[in-house]
N, C-alpha and C positions, 0 to 999 in steps of 0.2 A: 596768886597767879604764878605760874611757872616762869623760870628765868628764860627758857628758850624752847621753842618747838622746832624739831628737825623734820622737814618736809622732803620726802624722797618720791620722785615720780618714776614708775617702772613700766617698761614695755619690752617684753620678750628679752630680758637680760638677767635671767635667773642666776647664772653663775656670778656675774658681777654684783648683783644685788645681795646675794648671800655673803660675799666677801665684805661688802660695805657694812652690812648689818653686824657681821662678826667683829669688824674693827670697832664699831660703836659699843657692842655688847661687852667685849673684854677690856676695853679702856674707856668707860663712859665718862662724860663730863662730871665734874664735882658739883656743878650747879644743878638745880632742879630742872628736869627736862622731860620731854616726851618725844617719841619717834612715830611719825605717821607715814605710811607708804600708801601712795595713791596709784593703783594699778590700772593702766589703760587697756584693759581687756586682753592681757597677755594670754598666749596659748601654750606657753612653755612651762607652766606651773609656778611662775614667779610669785603670785599671790599666796599660793599654798606654802611655798618655801618661806616666805616672809612671816607667815603666821606661826611658824615653828619657833621663832625667836620670842622669848618672854618680853613683855613690855612693849611690843611693837603693835600698833594699831593699823590694820589694813583696810583701806576703803576701795571698793570696786567702782571705777568711774562708769562702768556700763558699756563703754565703747572707747575707741581711741580718740579722746577729745583733744589731744595735743598737749604740749609741755606747759604752756602758760595756763590753760584752763585747768589742767590737772593740779598744778601748784595752787591755784586759787581754791580748788575744792579742799585741798589739805589745809590751807591757811584758814579758811572759814570754819573748818572742823577743829581747829587747834585752839589752845588757850595760853600760849606762851607770850610773855612780854616782848620777846624778840623772836625773830624767825630766821632759821638757817635753811636756805634752799640748797639742797645737796643732790648731785647726780647719783644715780644708782651705780655708776661705774667709777666711784671714788673709794679710796681707802683713807680713813681718817686716823692719824697717829694720836697717841695719848697726849692729852693736854691741849690739843689744837682748838677745840671748841671753846674751852675756858679762856685761852689767849685771845681769840677773836672777840669774845664777849667783853673782856677787859679793855681792848682797844676801842670798841664801840662806846663803852661807858665812860672812858676817861676824857673824851672830848665831845661835848654836846653838839658841836657843829658837824661832826662826822655822822652821816646817816646810813652809810653802807660800808662794810669791810669785806675785802676779798683776799685770800691767801695766795701764796705762790703755788702754782700747779705744776707738777712734774709728771712725766710719763712713767711707765713701769721700769725704765732704765735709769730713772732719776734725772732725765733731761728736762729742762724747763720749757713750758709753753707760754706764749704771749697771751696772757689771760686778762689783759686790760688794754685800754687805748683811748684815743681821742674820739670825740663824737663822729659817728660814721658820716662820711661824705665821699664823693668819688676820689678825691685826692688822698684822703686818709685811708680809704680801703686799699688803694694802690700802694701807698707808702708802707702800710702794715704788711702787705704781702711781700714787698721787696725787703723790708727790714727783718722779717721773721727769721729767715735762715741765718742771718749774719750777726744780729745784735740781741737775740732773745736772752741769752745768759747775762749779758751786761745790763740790759734793760730791767731784768727781774731781780737784780742783785741789791736794789735799794728801795726804800719806801717812797711811794709816790701818791699824788692826788690826781688821778686820771679822770676822764669823763665817765668811764664805766669799768666794771670788773665782771668777770665771767659768772654766769648763773650756775655753773657747775658746782660752785661753793660760794654762796653769797649770804652774808649776815646783814639783817636790816631790822630796825625797830618796827614793831607792829603798828605803832601810831603813825609812822611815816608811810608804811605800806598801805594802810587803810586810807590815809589822807589822799593818796594819789589813785585810789580805786583799784589797788592790787595790780596784777600783771594784765597787760592789754591782750585780750583773747583773740584779736585778729591775727596774731602771730601763732601759727600752729606749732612751729619749731624754728628756732633761730631768730635773732634780733630782739627777742622779748627782753633780754637782760639789758641791752643797750638802751632801749626805750624806757625801761623801768628806772634805770639810773638817771636818765635825762629828766624824768618826772620828779625824782627825789631832788636832783640838783635845782630844779625850778622852784623848789620850796626854800632854797637858800642853804641846803645841806651839801656837804662834801662827800666825795667817794674816796675811800682809802684802800690802796693796795699795800700789803705788807709781806715782805719776804721772811719775816720772823716766824711765820706759820707756813708750813709746807704740807700740802695734801696731794696724794697720788691720784692722777686722773688717767684711767685706762682706755678712754675713748671706746665706749661700749658697743655691744653687739646690735643694739637697736638700729644703728645707722648702717653697720656693715651688712646686715641681713636684707636691707631694702635700699640699695644704692640709688636706683632710679627715683623711687618715691622720696628719698632724702634730698636729692638734688632739686626735685620739683618743689618740695616744701621750702627749701632754702630760697629759691627764686621768688616764690609767692610771698614769703616774708620780707624779702628784700624790696620788692615792689611796694608792699604795704608800708614798710618803713619810710621809703622815699615819698610815698603819697602823703604821709603824715608830717614828715619833717622837711622834705625838699620837693614840694609838689611841682615846682617849675622844671625840675630835672627828670620827672617821670617819663616824658616822651623820649628823651635821649637814652634813658636806661632801657626802655622797651626796644628802641632801635638797636642798641648795642646787643641786647640779648637775642634779638631776631637775627642779627648778623652772625652771632656765634651759634645759632640754631639751638639755643638753650631751651630746655623744657619748661615752659611757664604756663 
C-alpha cells in the first residue's frame, strides 16, 4: 500500500491546478504516493491540463458534484494508507508532505494534521478553529484581521483544520464514512474533523509546515453561486450539529436578505 494518496478536486481552475501539480511534480514527496485529480466537469480544460503531468490520474466526475462528493470519489479510487486532501489553488513546497506524514505517524492519537496556510504574499490565513457555533463564527470573524499571525505562530490542537490541505489516515476517514456529501462546498472540513474527534482522535495544526493557498478562481468566477452554496452548507451544518438554532439562523439570513 502506498504511503499517501493526494486527492485534488478541480473546477474551472486550470491555472491554479497547473501550478499545484507543478509544485508536486518538481518536489515530490520522498514517500510512496499517488496524485489523483477529480474534475467537476470543468469547461476551461482543467482535466486536459492535468493529464499532461506524468503520474497524475484524472477522474471525470461527470458533473459538478461538489467538493465533498468529489473528494470521496478520489478517496474511493485511491490506495494510500493516508489521504492528503489538497485544494487545486495551493502550492506545496519541498518536504511539506513528508513533514505532515511524520507528524501524523509520530502520535497515534492525532487523526488529522493541517499546515499553516499563507496567501500569495506570505500572509497567514486562519485555517483552524473551534467547533462552529454562532459565538465561535462571530469571534473568528472578529479575531481574523487582528490576531491571525499570532494565532498561527504555534502548534495547536483545534477542533478543525482547513480542507484546503488536510492529512488524515485512511482508516479514520473510512470509519466515519468519508466526507458528508450534504455539503456541496464549505463546512465539510469542520464536520469531517468533528467526526474524527468523536472517535477519540485529535486534530493537529502545525506552523512547521507552510503551504501557499491562492484562493482560487472557482469561487471568484461564480460569486452568487458561491454565496448560495455557503449558506446552504451553513444551514445543513446547523441542522446536523445545532438543530435548535436553525430557526434563528434562518431568521437571521432572511433579515440579511441572504440567498438561501
